[in-house]
C-alpha positions in Angstrom: 0.0 0.0 0.0 1.3 3.4 -0.9 0.5 6.2 1.6 1.0 9.9 1.5 1.1 12.1 4.6 1.1 15.9 4.2 0.5 18.9 6.4 -1.6 21.3 4.3 -2.7 24.8 5.1 -6.5 25.4 4.9 -7.6 28.6 3.3 -11.2 29.7 3.1 -12.3 26.2 4.3 -10.6 24.5 1.4 -7.3 22.8 0.5 -5.8 21.0 -2.5 -3.8 17.9 -2.7 -1.5 17.2 -5.8 -0.7 13.5 -6.1 2.6 12.2 -7.5 2.5 10.9 -11.1 3.3 7.4 -9.9 0.3 7.3 -7.5 -2.1 5.3 -9.6 -5.0 4.5 -7.2 -8.4 5.2 -8.6 -10.0 5.5 -5.2 -8.6 6.9 -2.0 -9.6 7.2 1.6 -9.2 10.7 3.0 -8.9 11.3 6.8 -8.8 14.9 7.9 -7.3 15.7 11.3 -6.3 19.1 12.7 -2.5 19.4 12.8 -0.6 21.0 15.6 3.2 20.6 15.5 3.2 20.2 19.3 1.1 17.1 18.8 3.7 15.5 16.6 6.1 15.0 19.6 5.0 12.4 22.1 4.8 13.7 25.7 7.4 11.2 26.9 9.9 12.7 24.3 9.2 16.2 25.6 9.8 15.1 29.2 13.1 13.4 28.4 14.3 16.4 26.4 13.3 18.8 29.1 15.2 16.8 31.7 18.3 16.6 29.5 18.2 20.3 28.8 18.0 20.9 32.5 21.0 18.6 33.0 22.9 20.2 30.2 22.4 23.7 31.7 23.9 22.3 35.0 26.7 20.5 33.3 27.4 22.1 29.8 30.6 20.1 29.3 28.8 16.8 29.5 27.5 16.7 26.0 26.2 13.5 24.3 26.6 12.8 20.6 23.3 13.3 18.8 23.3 9.7 17.5 24.0 8.3 20.9 21.3 10.6 22.3 18.7 9.1 19.8 19.8 5.6 20.6 19.3 6.2 24.4 15.9 7.7 23.8 14.8 4.6 21.9 16.2 2.2 24.6 14.5 4.1 27.4 11.1 3.7 25.8 11.1 0.2 24.4 
């Protein structure tokens, strides 16, 4: 199944979706949900980031590599 996810601005209660040329489906299902960038980040991610920012401000020399940081986030929430 080929799926497309887009964040689209609504103007005057309308919006337009342009499909890629290789999207050949003759029938589609459309689900419309309000989008808020804050909702895209799970609360547990926000809490971990807030804690790490607080820790960083207390110990700015103790910096974790970004890839290591991402791996640790995944491990903490498996």
